[in-house]
N, C-alpha and C positions, 0 to 999 in steps of 0.2 A: 224195142229191144228189151228183153227181160233181164233184170239184174241177176247176178250170181252171188251166192254166199261169199263174203269177203270183199265185195266191191265197196268202194266209198263213193257215195252219191250226194248231190245237193238235195236237201229236204227242207220244206217249209213246215216248221213246227207250230206256228201260230194258227189258231188261238190256243193259249195255254192258261192254266190257273196256278196260283201260288208259286212254288219253287220249281215248277217244270221248266226244262230248258226251252227257250223261246227263239224265234226268228228263223231266218233262212241260214242254214249251216250245213256243213258236211256231216254225214252219218255213215256208220258201218252197217252194211246189210248182213243180217244173221240168217234169215230164212233162205232156203235153197230153191233151186230152179223148179223142182217138182212141185213145190208149194205155189210158186209164182205162175205156173202153167194152169192151175185150177182156181187161183184167187187173184183179185186185183190188189190185194194187200201185200205188204212186206213188213217183216219184223226188223227193226233197226235200233241202233244206239247212237245218240248224237255225239259229236266230237266238238271239243272246245280247245282253244289255244290258251285259255286262262285256267291252267291246271292248279288245283289245290291238292295238298297231300291227302289222299283218301284211298283206302284199300280197295274201293270198287272202281278205280280208274285203271285203264291199261294204256301205257305210253305207246304212241306210234313211233316207229324207228325213223331215223334220218333217211333221206333219199326219196321220200314220197312227196307228192305235190302239196299235201296237206300236213301241217304239223299240229301237235297237240296230244290230247288224251281222249280215249273213248270213255264216255260216261255210262258204264255198264248198268248202274242202278237207275238209269233213265230209259231203259228199254221200252219200246213202244211199237205198236202195230199201226201202220199208216196206209192210206189209200194212195197207191202209186200215181194214179191218174190225176189226183188233185194236189199231191204233196211232193212228189219226186220229180226232179228236173235234170236228170242225166247223170251218168257215171263219170267221176273225175279220175279215179285211180283204183288200184287194187291193193289191199293190205296183204302182207306176207301171211302165209299159213299159220305161223307162230302167233301172230296177233289174234287171229280168229280162235285158235286153241286157247289162248290166255283168256279171252273174253268169255268163251264158253265155260272155262274153269271157274271164273268169278261168278258167272250166272248159277252154276251148280251150287256153289257155296251160299250165294245170296238167297236162293230159293229153297235151300235145304234139300237138294235132290240126291244127295249121296245115298239115301236109303231106298230110292226108287230104282228097281232093277229091271222092270219090264214095262212095256207100254200098256195103257189101259186096255183090258179085254184080252190081252195075250196070256197064254198059260204060264203058270209060275215056273 
């Protein structure tokens, strides 16, 4: 089964280096189904229950099977076959919108108005 953007799935992040988020933990899937249909990878952000006040974290709302915050600054592309172990839950659309908004700020994408190769 291919994950959808907004799904929360178990992901194995090891091996890691330095301050990268480690271990098997939930992660929010950011990439969409169209990408998953042509690639074995998914773009994800890890989730932790040990939240620190940080402007790049997005809080998960109550009522989900997983509690904690999405670590947006730890965004990562993973091989689903080797690192993803099933979908746990689905985040509300608002969480996905907030995560994408943080990514725009984090990566300085406000000035990008078109896709590469697209006419201006």
